[in-house]
N, CA, C and O atoms as a Maestro MAE file, in Angstrom:
{
 s_m_m2io_version
 :::
 2.0.0
}

f_m_ct {
 s_m_title
 :::
 protein
 m_atom[272] {
  # First column is atom index #
  i_m_mmod_type
  r_m_x_coord
  r_m_y_coord
  r_m_z_coord
  i_m_residue_number
  s_m_chain_name
  s_m_pdb_residue_name
  s_m_pdb_atom_name
  i_m_atomic_number
  :::
  1 25 -7.459 -8.601 -25.283 1 A "MET " " N  " 7
  2 3 -8.185 -7.391 -25.625 1 A "MET " " CA " 6
  3 2 -7.183 -6.261 -25.873 1 A "MET " " C  " 6
  4 15 -6.243 -6.078 -25.100 1 A "MET " " O  " 8
  5 25 -7.384 -5.527 -26.922 2 A "ALA " " N  " 7
  6 3 -6.484 -4.441 -27.296 2 A "ALA " " CA " 6
  7 2 -6.694 -3.230 -26.387 2 A "ALA " " C  " 6
  8 15 -7.810 -2.945 -25.953 2 A "ALA " " O  " 8
  9 25 -5.606 -2.535 -26.115 3 A "LYS " " N  " 7
  10 3 -5.685 -1.318 -25.317 3 A "LYS " " CA " 6
  11 2 -6.242 -0.192 -26.175 3 A "LYS " " C  " 6
  12 15 -6.168 -0.242 -27.402 3 A "LYS " " O  " 8
  13 25 -6.791 0.809 -25.532 4 A "ILE " " N  " 7
  14 3 -7.292 1.987 -26.242 4 A "ILE " " CA " 6
  15 2 -6.091 2.782 -26.747 4 A "ILE " " C  " 6
  16 15 -5.153 3.055 -25.997 4 A "ILE " " O  " 8
  17 25 -6.132 3.151 -28.028 5 A "PHE " " N  " 7
  18 3 -5.027 3.885 -28.632 5 A "PHE " " CA " 6
  19 2 -5.187 5.370 -28.326 5 A "PHE " " C  " 6
  20 15 -6.200 5.957 -28.706 5 A "PHE " " O  " 8
  21 25 -4.222 6.000 -27.652 6 A "PRO " " N  " 7
  22 3 -4.337 7.424 -27.324 6 A "PRO " " CA " 6
  23 2 -4.203 8.301 -28.569 6 A "PRO " " C  " 6
  24 15 -3.316 8.087 -29.396 6 A "PRO " " O  " 8
  25 25 -5.074 9.271 -28.690 7 A "ILE " " N  " 7
  26 3 -5.082 10.173 -29.846 7 A "ILE " " CA " 6
  27 2 -3.943 11.195 -29.756 7 A "ILE " " C  " 6
  28 15 -3.237 11.424 -30.738 7 A "ILE " " O  " 8
  29 25 -3.766 11.802 -28.592 8 A "HIS " " N  " 7
  30 3 -2.722 12.811 -28.394 8 A "HIS " " CA " 6
  31 2 -1.955 12.513 -27.104 8 A "HIS " " C  " 6
  32 15 -2.226 13.132 -26.075 8 A "HIS " " O  " 8
  33 25 -0.998 11.569 -27.140 9 A "PRO " " N  " 7
  34 3 -0.237 11.255 -25.923 9 A "PRO " " CA " 6
  35 2 0.686 12.399 -25.534 9 A "PRO " " C  " 6
  36 15 1.109 13.187 -26.380 9 A "PRO " " O  " 8
  37 25 0.994 12.482 -24.239 10 A "ALA " " N  " 7
  38 3 1.821 13.574 -23.727 10 A "ALA " " CA " 6
  39 2 3.246 13.536 -24.285 10 A "ALA " " C  " 6
  40 15 3.746 14.559 -24.753 10 A "ALA " " O  " 8
  41 25 3.901 12.385 -24.243 11 A "LYS " " N  " 7
  42 3 5.284 12.259 -24.725 11 A "LYS " " CA " 6
  43 2 5.383 11.022 -25.612 11 A "LYS " " C  " 6
  44 15 5.875 9.987 -25.163 11 A "LYS " " O  " 8
  45 25 4.926 11.107 -26.860 12 A "PRO " " N  " 7
  46 3 4.901 9.920 -27.719 12 A "PRO " " CA " 6
  47 2 6.280 9.373 -28.059 12 A "PRO " " C  " 6
  48 15 6.406 8.207 -28.431 12 A "PRO " " O  " 8
  49 25 7.305 10.190 -27.937 13 A "GLU " " N  " 7
  50 3 8.650 9.747 -28.304 13 A "GLU " " CA " 6
  51 2 9.244 8.750 -27.310 13 A "GLU " " C  " 6
  52 15 10.279 8.147 -27.596 13 A "GLU " " O  " 8
  53 25 8.617 8.564 -26.159 14 A "LEU " " N  " 7
  54 3 9.143 7.648 -25.148 14 A "LEU " " CA " 6
  55 2 8.608 6.229 -25.278 14 A "LEU " " C  " 6
  56 15 9.058 5.340 -24.556 14 A "LEU " " O  " 8
  57 25 7.656 5.995 -26.182 15 A "ILE " " N  " 7
  58 3 6.988 4.703 -26.286 15 A "ILE " " CA " 6
  59 2 7.091 4.175 -27.715 15 A "ILE " " C  " 6
  60 15 7.090 4.946 -28.675 15 A "ILE " " O  " 8
  61 25 7.181 2.855 -27.841 16 A "CYS " " N  " 7
  62 3 7.096 2.200 -29.146 16 A "CYS " " CA " 6
  63 2 5.622 1.877 -29.382 16 A "CYS " " C  " 6
  64 15 4.997 1.226 -28.545 16 A "CYS " " O  " 8
  65 25 5.066 2.311 -30.483 17 A "TRP " " N  " 7
  66 3 3.643 2.170 -30.775 17 A "TRP " " CA " 6
  67 2 3.366 1.018 -31.729 17 A "TRP " " C  " 6
  68 15 2.289 0.962 -32.321 17 A "TRP " " O  " 8
  69 25 4.314 0.097 -31.892 18 A "GLY " " N  " 7
  70 3 4.199 -0.971 -32.873 18 A "GLY " " CA " 6
  71 2 3.256 -2.101 -32.532 18 A "GLY " " C  " 6
  72 15 2.836 -2.829 -33.432 18 A "GLY " " O  " 8
  73 25 2.904 -2.282 -31.263 19 A "CYS " " N  " 7
  74 3 1.970 -3.347 -30.877 19 A "CYS " " CA " 6
  75 2 1.183 -2.886 -29.650 19 A "CYS " " C  " 6
  76 15 1.290 -1.733 -29.233 19 A "CYS " " O  " 8
  77 25 0.409 -3.776 -29.089 20 A "ASP " " N  " 7
  78 3 -0.429 -3.417 -27.937 20 A "ASP " " CA " 6
  79 2 0.323 -3.379 -26.610 20 A "ASP " " C  " 6
  80 15 -0.273 -3.081 -25.576 20 A "ASP " " O  " 8
  81 25 1.610 -3.675 -26.623 21 A "ARG " " N  " 7
  82 3 2.373 -3.661 -25.372 21 A "ARG " " CA " 6
  83 2 2.789 -2.247 -24.975 21 A "ARG " " C  " 6
  84 15 2.952 -1.965 -23.788 21 A "ARG " " O  " 8
  85 25 2.963 -1.356 -25.948 22 A "TYR " " N  " 7
  86 3 3.395 0.030 -25.702 22 A "TYR " " CA " 6
  87 2 4.634 0.066 -24.803 22 A "TYR " " C  " 6
  88 15 4.636 0.706 -23.751 22 A "TYR " " O  " 8
  89 25 5.681 -0.630 -25.236 23 A "CYS " " N  " 7
  90 3 6.930 -0.713 -24.481 23 A "CYS " " CA " 6
  91 2 7.642 0.634 -24.469 23 A "CYS " " C  " 6
  92 15 7.430 1.483 -25.336 23 A "CYS " " O  " 8
  93 25 8.489 0.801 -23.464 24 A "ALA " " N  " 7
  94 3 9.356 1.972 -23.453 24 A "ALA " " CA " 6
  95 2 10.303 1.871 -24.647 24 A "ALA " " C  " 6
  96 15 10.671 0.770 -25.054 24 A "ALA " " O  " 8
  97 25 10.690 2.992 -25.197 25 A "ALA " " N  " 7
  98 3 11.557 2.992 -26.377 25 A "ALA " " CA " 6
  99 2 12.902 2.340 -26.086 25 A "ALA " " C  " 6
  100 15 13.570 1.867 -27.005 25 A "ALA " " O  " 8
  101 25 13.307 2.309 -24.823 26 A "SER " " N  " 7
  102 3 14.587 1.699 -24.472 26 A "SER " " CA " 6
  103 2 14.509 0.186 -24.269 26 A "SER " " C  " 6
  104 15 15.547 -0.472 -24.339 26 A "SER " " O  " 8
  105 25 13.318 -0.410 -24.018 27 A "ASP " " N  " 7
  106 3 13.204 -1.864 -23.902 27 A "ASP " " CA " 6
  107 2 12.048 -2.388 -24.707 27 A "ASP " " C  " 6
  108 15 10.962 -2.603 -24.169 27 A "ASP " " O  " 8
  109 25 12.256 -2.592 -25.953 28 A "MET " " N  " 7
  110 3 11.204 -3.131 -26.813 28 A "MET " " CA " 6
  111 2 11.192 -4.651 -26.672 28 A "MET " " C  " 6
  112 15 12.070 -5.338 -27.194 28 A "MET " " O  " 8
  113 25 10.207 -5.160 -25.977 29 A "ILE " " N  " 7
  114 3 10.116 -6.576 -25.649 29 A "ILE " " CA " 6
  115 2 9.672 -7.415 -26.848 29 A "ILE " " C  " 6
  116 15 10.145 -8.540 -27.013 29 A "ILE " " O  " 8
  117 25 8.788 -6.900 -27.674 30 A "CYS " " N  " 7
  118 3 8.165 -7.713 -28.720 30 A "CYS " " CA " 6
  119 2 9.090 -8.028 -29.888 30 A "CYS " " C  " 6
  120 15 8.793 -8.932 -30.669 30 A "CYS " " O  " 8
  121 25 10.195 -7.317 -30.031 31 A "GLY " " N  " 7
  122 3 11.080 -7.562 -31.159 31 A "GLY " " CA " 6
  123 2 10.468 -7.097 -32.469 31 A "GLY " " C  " 6
  124 15 10.713 -7.692 -33.519 31 A "GLY " " O  " 8
  125 25 9.675 -6.039 -32.412 32 A "ASN " " N  " 7
  126 3 8.983 -5.514 -33.579 32 A "ASN " " CA " 6
  127 2 9.952 -4.956 -34.621 32 A "ASN " " C  " 6
  128 15 9.559 -4.710 -35.762 32 A "ASN " " O  " 8
  129 25 11.146 -4.764 -34.258 33 A "GLY " " N  " 7
  130 3 12.137 -4.210 -35.177 33 A "GLY " " CA " 6
  131 2 13.279 -3.619 -34.381 33 A "GLY " " C  " 6
  132 15 13.282 -3.682 -33.151 33 A "GLY " " O  " 8
  133 25 14.227 -3.058 -35.056 34 A "SER " " N  " 7
  134 3 15.352 -2.489 -34.338 34 A "SER " " CA " 6
  135 2 15.078 -1.057 -33.902 34 A "SER " " C  " 6
  136 15 15.753 -0.544 -33.010 34 A "SER " " O  " 8
  137 25 14.105 -0.410 -34.513 35 A "ASP " " N  " 7
  138 3 13.722 0.951 -34.152 35 A "ASP " " CA " 6
  139 2 12.297 0.947 -33.653 35 A "ASP " " C  " 6
  140 15 11.512 0.068 -34.008 35 A "ASP " " O  " 8
  141 25 11.960 1.914 -32.839 36 A "ARG " " N  " 7
  142 3 10.597 1.998 -32.337 36 A "ARG " " CA " 6
  143 2 9.655 2.506 -33.420 36 A "ARG " " C  " 6
  144 15 10.066 3.236 -34.321 36 A "ARG " " O  " 8
  145 25 8.408 2.118 -33.324 37 A "THR " " N  " 7
  146 3 7.389 2.601 -34.255 37 A "THR " " CA " 6
  147 2 6.861 3.918 -33.718 37 A "THR " " C  " 6
  148 15 6.473 4.010 -32.553 37 A "THR " " O  " 8
  149 25 6.845 4.941 -34.567 38 A "GLN " " N  " 7
  150 3 6.396 6.259 -34.129 38 A "GLN " " CA " 6
  151 2 4.881 6.328 -34.066 38 A "GLN " " C  " 6
  152 15 4.176 5.610 -34.774 38 A "GLN " " O  " 8
  153 25 4.400 7.210 -33.202 39 A "HIS " " N  " 7
  154 3 2.967 7.495 -33.101 39 A "HIS " " CA " 6
  155 2 2.594 8.364 -34.299 39 A "HIS " " C  " 6
  156 15 3.423 9.150 -34.757 39 A "HIS " " O  " 8
  157 25 1.371 8.247 -34.821 40 A "PRO " " N  " 7
  158 3 0.966 9.071 -35.969 40 A "PRO " " CA " 6
  159 2 1.095 10.574 -35.749 40 A "PRO " " C  " 6
  160 15 1.313 11.318 -36.705 40 A "PRO " " O  " 8
  161 25 0.963 11.031 -34.507 41 A "VAL " " N  " 7
  162 3 1.106 12.470 -34.252 41 A "VAL " " CA " 6
  163 2 2.537 12.923 -34.541 41 A "VAL " " C  " 6
  164 15 2.752 14.080 -34.901 41 A "VAL " " O  " 8
  165 25 3.516 12.034 -34.389 42 A "GLU " " N  " 7
  166 3 4.906 12.373 -34.706 42 A "GLU " " CA " 6
  167 2 5.133 12.418 -36.208 42 A "GLU " " C  " 6
  168 15 5.955 13.199 -36.687 42 A "GLU " " O  " 8
  169 25 4.420 11.598 -36.947 43 A "LEU " " N  " 7
  170 3 4.606 11.518 -38.394 43 A "LEU " " CA " 6
  171 2 3.786 12.550 -39.163 43 A "LEU " " C  " 6
  172 15 4.272 13.143 -40.126 43 A "LEU " " O  " 8
  173 25 2.531 12.764 -38.733 44 A "PHE " " N  " 7
  174 3 1.602 13.574 -39.520 44 A "PHE " " CA " 6
  175 2 1.156 14.859 -38.848 44 A "PHE " " C  " 6
  176 15 0.447 15.648 -39.473 44 A "PHE " " O  " 8
  177 25 1.537 15.103 -37.610 45 A "GLY " " N  " 7
  178 3 1.155 16.326 -36.920 45 A "GLY " " CA " 6
  179 2 -0.067 16.134 -36.032 45 A "GLY " " C  " 6
  180 15 -0.655 15.053 -35.986 45 A "GLY " " O  " 8
  181 25 -0.438 17.199 -35.329 46 A "ASP " " N  " 7
  182 3 -1.513 17.131 -34.344 46 A "ASP " " CA " 6
  183 2 -2.882 16.818 -34.930 46 A "ASP " " C  " 6
  184 15 -3.750 16.311 -34.219 46 A "ASP " " O  " 8
  185 25 -3.093 17.108 -36.207 47 A "ASP " " N  " 7
  186 3 -4.411 16.853 -36.804 47 A "ASP " " CA " 6
  187 2 -4.443 15.543 -37.587 47 A "ASP " " C  " 6
  188 15 -5.224 15.406 -38.529 47 A "ASP " " O  " 8
  189 25 -3.606 14.582 -37.211 48 A "TRP " " N  " 7
  190 3 -3.492 13.319 -37.942 48 A "TRP " " CA " 6
  191 2 -4.796 12.549 -37.983 48 A "TRP " " C  " 6
  192 15 -5.021 11.790 -38.926 48 A "TRP " " O  " 8
  193 25 -5.655 12.713 -37.007 49 A "ASP " " N  " 7
  194 3 -6.889 11.938 -36.952 49 A "ASP " " CA " 6
  195 2 -8.044 12.585 -37.708 49 A "ASP " " C  " 6
  196 15 -9.160 12.067 -37.678 49 A "ASP " " O  " 8
  197 25 -7.801 13.701 -38.381 50 A "THR " " N  " 7
  198 3 -8.877 14.376 -39.107 50 A "THR " " CA " 6
  199 2 -8.855 14.122 -40.607 50 A "THR " " C  " 6
  200 15 -9.670 14.683 -41.340 50 A "THR " " O  " 8
  201 25 -7.933 13.280 -41.076 51 A "PHE " " N  " 7
  202 3 -7.894 12.953 -42.500 51 A "PHE " " CA " 6
  203 2 -7.641 11.465 -42.664 51 A "PHE " " C  " 6
  204 15 -7.189 10.806 -41.728 51 A "PHE " " O  " 8
  205 25 -7.921 10.941 -43.820 52 A "GLY " " N  " 7
  206 3 -7.676 9.529 -44.089 52 A "GLY " " CA " 6
  207 2 -8.888 8.660 -43.820 52 A "GLY " " C  " 6
  208 15 -10.012 9.157 -43.750 52 A "GLY " " O  " 8
  209 25 -8.665 7.379 -43.670 53 A "LEU " " N  " 7
  210 3 -9.761 6.427 -43.540 53 A "LEU " " CA " 6
  211 2 -10.553 6.577 -42.249 53 A "LEU " " C  " 6
  212 15 -11.749 6.286 -42.232 53 A "LEU " " O  " 8
  213 25 -9.926 7.020 -41.174 54 A "ASN " " N  " 7
  214 3 -10.614 7.121 -39.891 54 A "ASN " " CA " 6
  215 2 -11.159 8.513 -39.604 54 A "ASN " " C  " 6
  216 15 -11.629 8.769 -38.496 54 A "ASN " " O  " 8
  217 25 -11.106 9.401 -40.561 55 A "ALA " " N  " 7
  218 3 -11.578 10.770 -40.341 55 A "ALA " " CA " 6
  219 2 -13.093 10.803 -40.263 55 A "ALA " " C  " 6
  220 15 -13.793 9.971 -40.841 55 A "ALA " " O  " 8
  221 25 -13.569 11.787 -39.532 56 A "ASN " " N  " 7
  222 3 -15.014 11.988 -39.463 56 A "ASN " " CA " 6
  223 2 -15.512 12.440 -40.828 56 A "ASN " " C  " 6
  224 15 -14.803 13.123 -41.567 56 A "ASN " " O  " 8
  225 25 -16.733 12.053 -41.152 57 A "ASP " " N  " 7
  226 3 -17.296 12.481 -42.428 57 A "ASP " " CA " 6
  227 2 -17.476 13.993 -42.427 57 A "ASP " " C  " 6
  228 15 -18.022 14.565 -41.484 57 A "ASP " " O  " 8
  229 25 -17.015 14.623 -43.480 58 A "ALA " " N  " 7
  230 3 -17.166 16.072 -43.605 58 A "ALA " " CA " 6
  231 2 -18.617 16.391 -43.923 58 A "ALA " " C  " 6
  232 15 -19.275 15.632 -44.635 58 A "ALA " " O  " 8
  233 25 -19.123 17.500 -43.406 59 A "PRO " " N  " 7
  234 3 -20.500 17.853 -43.735 59 A "PRO " " CA " 6
  235 2 -20.616 18.153 -45.225 59 A "PRO " " C  " 6
  236 15 -19.664 18.646 -45.832 59 A "PRO " " O  " 8
  237 25 -21.762 17.865 -45.818 60 A "PRO " " N  " 7
  238 3 -21.910 18.133 -47.254 60 A "PRO " " CA " 6
  239 2 -21.832 19.639 -47.526 60 A "PRO " " C  " 6
  240 15 -22.223 20.458 -46.695 60 A "PRO " " O  " 8
  241 25 -21.325 19.973 -48.690 61 A "ALA " " N  " 7
  242 3 -21.225 21.377 -49.083 61 A "ALA " " CA " 6
  243 2 -22.631 21.944 -49.294 61 A "ALA " " C  " 6
  244 15 -23.515 21.247 -49.791 61 A "ALA " " O  " 8
  245 25 -22.834 23.200 -48.917 62 A "PRO " " N  " 7
  246 3 -24.163 23.796 -49.115 62 A "PRO " " CA " 6
  247 2 -24.450 23.934 -50.605 62 A "PRO " " C  " 6
  248 15 -23.531 24.132 -51.400 62 A "PRO " " O  " 8
  249 25 -25.712 23.830 -50.983 63 A "PRO " " N  " 7
  250 3 -26.043 23.944 -52.412 63 A "PRO " " CA " 6
  251 2 -25.762 25.349 -52.925 63 A "PRO " " C  " 6
  252 15 -25.922 26.333 -52.203 63 A "PRO " " O  " 8
  253 25 -25.342 25.428 -54.177 64 A "LYS " " N  " 7
  254 3 -25.058 26.720 -54.767 64 A "LYS " " CA " 6
  255 2 -26.381 27.368 -55.181 64 A "LYS " " C  " 6
  256 15 -27.282 26.689 -55.673 64 A "LYS " " O  " 8
  257 25 -26.493 28.676 -54.979 65 A "PRO " " N  " 7
  258 3 -27.737 29.358 -55.379 65 A "PRO " " CA " 6
  259 2 -27.869 29.382 -56.901 65 A "PRO " " C  " 6
  260 15 -26.885 29.534 -57.624 65 A "PRO " " O  " 8
  261 25 -29.076 29.233 -57.355 66 A "SER " " N  " 7
  262 3 -29.293 29.278 -58.809 66 A "SER " " CA " 6
  263 2 -29.364 30.727 -59.277 66 A "SER " " C  " 6
  264 15 -29.702 31.618 -58.498 66 A "SER " " O  " 8
  265 25 -29.048 30.963 -60.539 67 A "ASN " " N  " 7
  266 3 -29.024 32.314 -61.105 67 A "ASN " " CA " 6
  267 2 -30.363 32.701 -61.720 67 A "ASN " " C  " 6
  268 15 -30.438 33.708 -62.423 67 A "ASN " " O  " 8
  269 25 -31.392 31.951 -61.484 68 A "THR " " N  " 7
  270 3 -32.694 32.287 -62.083 68 A "THR " " CA " 6
  271 2 -33.606 32.988 -61.158 68 A "THR " " C  " 6
  272 15 -34.728 33.326 -61.535 68 A "THR " " O  " 8
  :::
 }
 m_bond[271] {
  # First column is bond index #
  i_m_from
  i_m_to
  i_m_order
  :::
  1 1 2 1
  2 2 3 1
  3 3 4 2
  4 3 5 1
  5 5 6 1
  6 6 7 1
  7 7 8 2
  8 7 9 1
  9 9 10 1
  10 10 11 1
  11 11 12 2
  12 11 13 1
  13 13 14 1
  14 14 15 1
  15 15 16 2
  16 15 17 1
  17 17 18 1
  18 18 19 1
  19 19 20 2
  20 19 21 1
  21 21 22 1
  22 22 23 1
  23 23 24 2
  24 23 25 1
  25 25 26 1
  26 26 27 1
  27 27 28 2
  28 27 29 1
  29 29 30 1
  30 30 31 1
  31 31 32 2
  32 31 33 1
  33 33 34 1
  34 34 35 1
  35 35 36 2
  36 35 37 1
  37 37 38 1
  38 38 39 1
  39 39 40 2
  40 39 41 1
  41 41 42 1
  42 42 43 1
  43 43 44 2
  44 43 45 1
  45 45 46 1
  46 46 47 1
  47 47 48 2
  48 47 49 1
  49 49 50 1
  50 50 51 1
  51 51 52 2
  52 51 53 1
  53 53 54 1
  54 54 55 1
  55 55 56 2
  56 55 57 1
  57 57 58 1
  58 58 59 1
  59 59 60 2
  60 59 61 1
  61 61 62 1
  62 62 63 1
  63 63 64 2
  64 63 65 1
  65 65 66 1
  66 66 67 1
  67 67 68 2
  68 67 69 1
  69 69 70 1
  70 70 71 1
  71 71 72 2
  72 71 73 1
  73 73 74 1
  74 74 75 1
  75 75 76 2
  76 75 77 1
  77 77 78 1
  78 78 79 1
  79 79 80 2
  80 79 81 1
  81 81 82 1
  82 82 83 1
  83 83 84 2
  84 83 85 1
  85 85 86 1
  86 86 87 1
  87 87 88 2
  88 87 89 1
  89 89 90 1
  90 90 91 1
  91 91 92 2
  92 91 93 1
  93 93 94 1
  94 94 95 1
  95 95 96 2
  96 95 97 1
  97 97 98 1
  98 98 99 1
  99 99 100 2
  100 99 101 1
  101 101 102 1
  102 102 103 1
  103 103 104 2
  104 103 105 1
  105 105 106 1
  106 106 107 1
  107 107 108 2
  108 107 109 1
  109 109 110 1
  110 110 111 1
  111 111 112 2
  112 111 113 1
  113 113 114 1
  114 114 115 1
  115 115 116 2
  116 115 117 1
  117 117 118 1
  118 118 119 1
  119 119 120 2
  120 119 121 1
  121 121 122 1
  122 122 123 1
  123 123 124 2
  124 123 125 1
  125 125 126 1
  126 126 127 1
  127 127 128 2
  128 127 129 1
  129 129 130 1
  130 130 131 1
  131 131 132 2
  132 131 133 1
  133 133 134 1
  134 134 135 1
  135 135 136 2
  136 135 137 1
  137 137 138 1
  138 138 139 1
  139 139 140 2
  140 139 141 1
  141 141 142 1
  142 142 143 1
  143 143 144 2
  144 143 145 1
  145 145 146 1
  146 146 147 1
  147 147 148 2
  148 147 149 1
  149 149 150 1
  150 150 151 1
  151 151 152 2
  152 151 153 1
  153 153 154 1
  154 154 155 1
  155 155 156 2
  156 155 157 1
  157 157 158 1
  158 158 159 1
  159 159 160 2
  160 159 161 1
  161 161 162 1
  162 162 163 1
  163 163 164 2
  164 163 165 1
  165 165 166 1
  166 166 167 1
  167 167 168 2
  168 167 169 1
  169 169 170 1
  170 170 171 1
  171 171 172 2
  172 171 173 1
  173 173 174 1
  174 174 175 1
  175 175 176 2
  176 175 177 1
  177 177 178 1
  178 178 179 1
  179 179 180 2
  180 179 181 1
  181 181 182 1
  182 182 183 1
  183 183 184 2
  184 183 185 1
  185 185 186 1
  186 186 187 1
  187 187 188 2
  188 187 189 1
  189 189 190 1
  190 190 191 1
  191 191 192 2
  192 191 193 1
  193 193 194 1
  194 194 195 1
  195 195 196 2
  196 195 197 1
  197 197 198 1
  198 198 199 1
  199 199 200 2
  200 199 201 1
  201 201 202 1
  202 202 203 1
  203 203 204 2
  204 203 205 1
  205 205 206 1
  206 206 207 1
  207 207 208 2
  208 207 209 1
  209 209 210 1
  210 210 211 1
  211 211 212 2
  212 211 213 1
  213 213 214 1
  214 214 215 1
  215 215 216 2
  216 215 217 1
  217 217 218 1
  218 218 219 1
  219 219 220 2
  220 219 221 1
  221 221 222 1
  222 222 223 1
  223 223 224 2
  224 223 225 1
  225 225 226 1
  226 226 227 1
  227 227 228 2
  228 227 229 1
  229 229 230 1
  230 230 231 1
  231 231 232 2
  232 231 233 1
  233 233 234 1
  234 234 235 1
  235 235 236 2
  236 235 237 1
  237 237 238 1
  238 238 239 1
  239 239 240 2
  240 239 241 1
  241 241 242 1
  242 242 243 1
  243 243 244 2
  244 243 245 1
  245 245 246 1
  246 246 247 1
  247 247 248 2
  248 247 249 1
  249 249 250 1
  250 250 251 1
  251 251 252 2
  252 251 253 1
  253 253 254 1
  254 254 255 1
  255 255 256 2
  256 255 257 1
  257 257 258 1
  258 258 259 1
  259 259 260 2
  260 259 261 1
  261 261 262 1
  262 262 263 1
  263 263 264 2
  264 263 265 1
  265 265 266 1
  266 266 267 1
  267 267 268 2
  268 267 269 1
  269 269 270 1
  270 270 271 1
  271 271 272 2
  :::
 }
}
């Protein structure tokens, strides 16, 4: 079973986010690569979860008033 992915972790730079093990950046057990995988908050900023495929649906724009 997969672990719950944290949206805003306290110190994302200390963990490798490449798999469900969430290893410390200093001991990557899975061999996912030579560098740790960054958390999306490090790559895209604090609002990373508000855009893209997993974003909440935006409310529809209000209708424009007619000129008649």
